[in-house]
N, C-alpha and C positions, 0 to 999 in steps of 0.2 A: 349137837349144837354146842356152841361155845358159850361158856358161862359170862356172866355180866363182868366179872374180874378180868377175864381174857379180853373182852371187848375194850375195857377201860385201858388195859395194858397196850393192846394194838393202837388205840388212838394216841396214847402217850408216845409210844415208839415212832408213830407214823407222822405226828404233828409236832409235838412239844421238842423232842431231841433233835430233829432236823432243824428246826427254828434256832435252837440253842447253838448248835454247831455252826449254822449260817451266820448267826450274829458274832460268834466268836471268831469268824474269819473275815469280818468286814475290814479289818485293819491289817490283814496280811497282804502283801503285794510282792510279786517277782518282777524283776527288771531284767529283760531279755532282748535280744535282737530278733527281727522277724525272720531273717535267713542269712545263711553264710554261704559263700562260694568256696569251693575247695576242689583240688586235683585228686584224682584217683591215686590211692596209696599214700596220701599225705596224712599229717597229723593235725587235727583240728581242734581248737578250743572254743567252747560255748560259753562266753562271759555270762555270769549270773550273779545277781545279788538278791536278797530278799529282806523285807522289813517286818516285824511283828509287834503287836501292840504292847508287849512286855517280854521280859526275858523268857524265852520258851523253854529253858531247861534242857534236859535230855530230849532229843528227838531223833527220829529216823529220817534220813535223806535218801531218797530213790530217784533214779533217772530212768525213764522209759524210752523206748524207740517204737515208732509206729511205722511199719512197712506198708505204705498204701498200695504199692504195687503187688506186695504178696499177700494181701487179704486183710489189711487193717489190723494185724495182730499187735498186741502191746506187749512187748518183751523187756524185762529188766536189763539195763546195761550197766547199771551201778547201784550197789546197795551198801550204805555205810556200816551197817551191823553185820550182814551175812553175805559174803562174796559167793557163796554157793547157790544163792537164789539168782545170780546173774546168768543170762543166757550164755550157753556155751560159746556161741559165735563171738561174744564180746568179753568173755572171761579173760582177764590179764591185758585187756587192751584200754581199759578206763580208769582214770584217777581223778580224784578231787583236788582242785588247786585252791589254796587259801583256807582260812578258818573263820569262825564267827558267822556273819551274815553273807560270807562270799560262798557261792554254790557253784562256782565255775567248774565245767567238766572238760577234761581233755580225753579225746579219742584218737587212738593211733591206727594208721593203716585203714582209713575209710575207704569202701570200695564201691559204694552205691548210694543214690540219693534217698534220704529218709527224714523223718520228722522226730524230734526229741523234746521231752518235756520233764521238769522235775517235780516231785512231790515231797511234802514235809508232813510228817505225822508224829503224834504224841499220845499221851494218855487220854486227853480230852479233845484233841483236834486233829484235823486232816485238811491240808491245803495243797491243791494240785494246780498246775498250769496247763491241764490237758486240753483246754479249750483253745489255747493260743500256742501250739507247739512251734519250735524253731526248725525251719527247714534247712538242712545241710545239702545244698546241691553240689553234687559230685560230678565233675566233668572228666571225661576221658574213658578209656576202656581198661578193663582188667589186664588184657593182653593187647598191647598197641597193634600188633600184627593182625589181630582179629578185626580191627576197625579201619586199618590203613586203606583198605580197598572199598570202604563205604563212604558215600558222600550224597548230599542232598542239595539241589538247587532250587530256589523259589524266591519270589520277590520280598523285599522287607516291608512293604506297605501296600495296601489296596483300599480303596473307598468304595463302599457298597451302599445301596438304597435299602432302607428298612423295609422289612417284610417282602423283599425280593430274594434273588438267590446271588451267591457269590462263588467263583471258582478260583481256588488258589493253585496256579499252575506249579507243577513240581516235576523235576526229573531226578532220577536215582541212578547212581552208579554203584555197582556191587560186583562182588567176586564172581567169576565165570561158574564156579562150583555151587553157588547159591541159587537152587532152583525153586524151593518152596518155602520161602520165608514168609513171616507174618508182617503185613504192613499196617502201621498203627498211625493215628494222628492224635495229638494231645492239644488241650487248651492250657496254656500256662497260668498258673494260680500259685500265690505265696503259701496257701494252706494246704492245697491238695492238687496233684495234677489231674486234670479231668480228661478222661478218654473219650473222644468224640467220634472215633471211628476205629473199627477192628475188623479185618476182612475175614478172620477165621472164628473170632468169637464175638459175634454181634451182641450177645447177651450182656457182656461187659461194658458196653458203651453207656455212658451217663444218660439217665433217663430223658434229660432235657434235649438230647440230641438223637434220640432213637427215631428212625425213619425219616431223618433230616439230612443225612451225610451219605454220600455215595462217592465212587471214584469215577473221575472224568477220563474217558478213553482208557479202557483196561488194556495195558500193554506191560511187558515185563520191566521196562526201564521208565514208565509214567507212574507218578503217584499223586497227580493232581486230585484235590479234594473238592467237591461240591458241597456247599451248605445251603440248603433250602431255607426259605423264610427267616433269613438272618435278622436277629433282633437287637444285638448290642455289640459294642466293641469287644474285641478279644485278640489274644496273642496265640497263634497256633504254630505247631511245628510237627513233622513226620518223623517216623523211626520204625525200628523193627523190634527193639527191645528198650528197656529203660537205660541200658548202657549205649546201645547204638541207635542214636537219634541226633537230629540237627541240633538241638539245644545242648546235649551233653557233649557232643564232639566239638562244636564250634560256637556255642552260645547264641545260635541263630534262631529267630522266630519271625513269623509274619504278623504284622499288626493290621487288623481289619478294622477300619473306622466306618461306622454306620451312621448314615445321615437320613434325616426325615424329609429332606428338601431334594426332589429330583434334579438332575442336571438339565440345563437349557440345551435345546437344539441350536444349530448355527447354520444361517443361510449363507450359501458361497455363490458368487457369480452374478448377483443381481445388481452390480455396480456398472455404470457407464453404458446403459441401454440405449440403443439406436433404433429409430423407427424401421420396421421391416428387416432388422438384422437379426437372424436367428442365434440364440445363445443358450448354453446349458447352465441351468441353475440347480444346486445341490442343496439339500437339507441333511445335516449329519448330527448324530447324537452318540456320545459314549455310554457304555453300560458295562456290567460285570456278569450278566445273566445270559449266556449264549443258548441255553436250552430253551428258555422261553424269552424270545426277543420282544423288545418294544415294537410298536407299530408307529408309522409316520404317515401323516395325511396332509395334503395341500387344500387350500380353499379354492383353488383354480382347478377345474376339472380337465386335466392333461394327462396323457399316459406318461407313466413314470417307470424308471428301472431301478430295482432294489438290489444292493450289494452288501455284503457283510464282511467286515475286515478284522482279522485278529491283529491287534496292535502289540500283542505280547504283554508279559507281566500282569496278566489278569484283567486286561482292558480289551474291549471289542468296541467297533464303531460300526454303525448302521447308516447307510446312505440311500437317499431317495433322489434320483436324478431325472429332471424332466428338460425337454427341448422347447424353449419359449420363443415365440416370435412377437416381439414388442409392437405395439400399436400406439400411436399418440392419443388415442381415445382411452388408453389404460394408464395415462400418466396421473400420479398421485393415488392410484388404487392401491389398497392394502393387500399385500402378499403375506400369507401366513402359513406356517408349518407347525402341526401340533403333533407331539409324541405322547403315545400312552404306554405306561410301564406295566410290567406284570402284576404290581400290586393295585393298579387301577388309577394311579396317579397321573396327572397330565402336566404338560409343560409346553408353553407356546413361544415361538419367536415371530414377531410381526415387523414389517418394515413397508415403507411407502415407496411405490415404483416411481423412479425418475426416469422419463423416456425423452430423448431428444430427437430432433429431425435429423436424420442420418444422411449420408451421401447417397443412399438408395432413394431417398425421397426427392433429392434434387435431380437425379437421373430420371425418375418418373416424370417430374414437372417439365424437364427438358424434352423428354420423348413426346409428351402430350402437346407441348408447344410446337415441336417439330411437325408432328402429324397434323396439327391445326394449320401450320403454314403451308404445309404440302397441299392440303385439301383446298385451301384458299387459292394457291397457285393453280391448281387444276381446273378450279372454277372460273378463273380469269382467262385461262387458255381456252376453256370451252366457250365462254362468252365471246372472246375475240374471234374464234373460228365460226361462230354462228354469224357474227357481223360481217365477216368476210364472204360468207356464202350468200347473204342477201344483197350485197352491194352491187354485184353485176347485174342482177335482175332489175334493180332500181334504175341502173343506168340504161338498160334496154329499153325500159319503159319510157324513161326521159328522152331518149334519142328518137324514138317513133313519134313522139308529140312534137318535137322539134321540127322534124322534116315536114310534118303536116303543116306547120305554121308558115315555113319558107314556101312551100308550095301554094299555100293560100295567099302569102304575100305577093308571090309572082303573079298569081291569077288576078290579083287586085291592079297591079301595075298595068297588065296587059289590057284590063278593062278600061283603065283610065286612057291609055294611048289610043284605043279604038274610039273613044268619045272625041278625043282631040281631032281625028281625021274626019 
């Protein structure tokens, strides 16, 4: 067991001294840029100044390099007191510019992207800028011939819906002899390049992207990336190494902008509707998640046809088309198209139907009037023929009665003549 003195010593070392050193560093500051752009094999200067609460006296100035791609190792690249402690890779390639509070570092023949920070230490203080290192982003290849046959093509911007998925379409041109290369995707960050996809070493993917990123259409010249459950804006780019990638070669990346508001569907073809004139009405909505498509529904129960169109550049369009026969009784009726997205959000487009009496309605009226006129004409003809049929019979009956009268008249006259004789 530790003695009481040992325990007191540990408390002093663990609490008192760190507090003292922390307080002594309050007024120490470094002034450095966030990042610097450089070409491969060029000479880079990292402007640096520092301020101290008082004259620091003799101190040791050390610069460190962090190779985040190579395992986050911290290597000395400059040591003001002992150059033997400098990493062999940087020995003879780094010099300090200026004096006093100027801590500017010059590095010759930079060959890859890395992060650098200074540290000042003395007898009773130690001040470092490790938490805010300067990124030197080196573009280009060590050997241009090794990169001249590599290129990546993808859109500059894509809009995505929060908690849905997004596909960044990408095509890759590579040398014919490249058969088994490693395909990577990175999220651009000023502090650290975040690996979001690695087809050969999935374990190196940042934990926030594990089981959320996949390749879309696995082919030799396709490098399209799927990000499921996309949550925030980001800048992404593909590559096969830290030297051969879209950002290093051309400074290109795809900016994914994430929105919490879903896009609205659009109804097309519901204008200038005529009664009884069949027309095609379409509801369409754009999206970025072809694996889990949105669904479209109408408030009118009519058979529809669904189509899915690739608009390229990371955008797809879903169509629902129906054939609608307008009727005047539906005038001012609300037509609604509702889209449900993979994240459960809904968006609706509503409009009031405006239906006019069309030429078809006039034709129907004319036909009905014509049929009525024809039926009336046939009825008149029928009545006329009936009358013609009964007229001779009436005449026959009338003629018989007339003859009887004449004969009776003759009989009367004969009777009168007989009486006169």
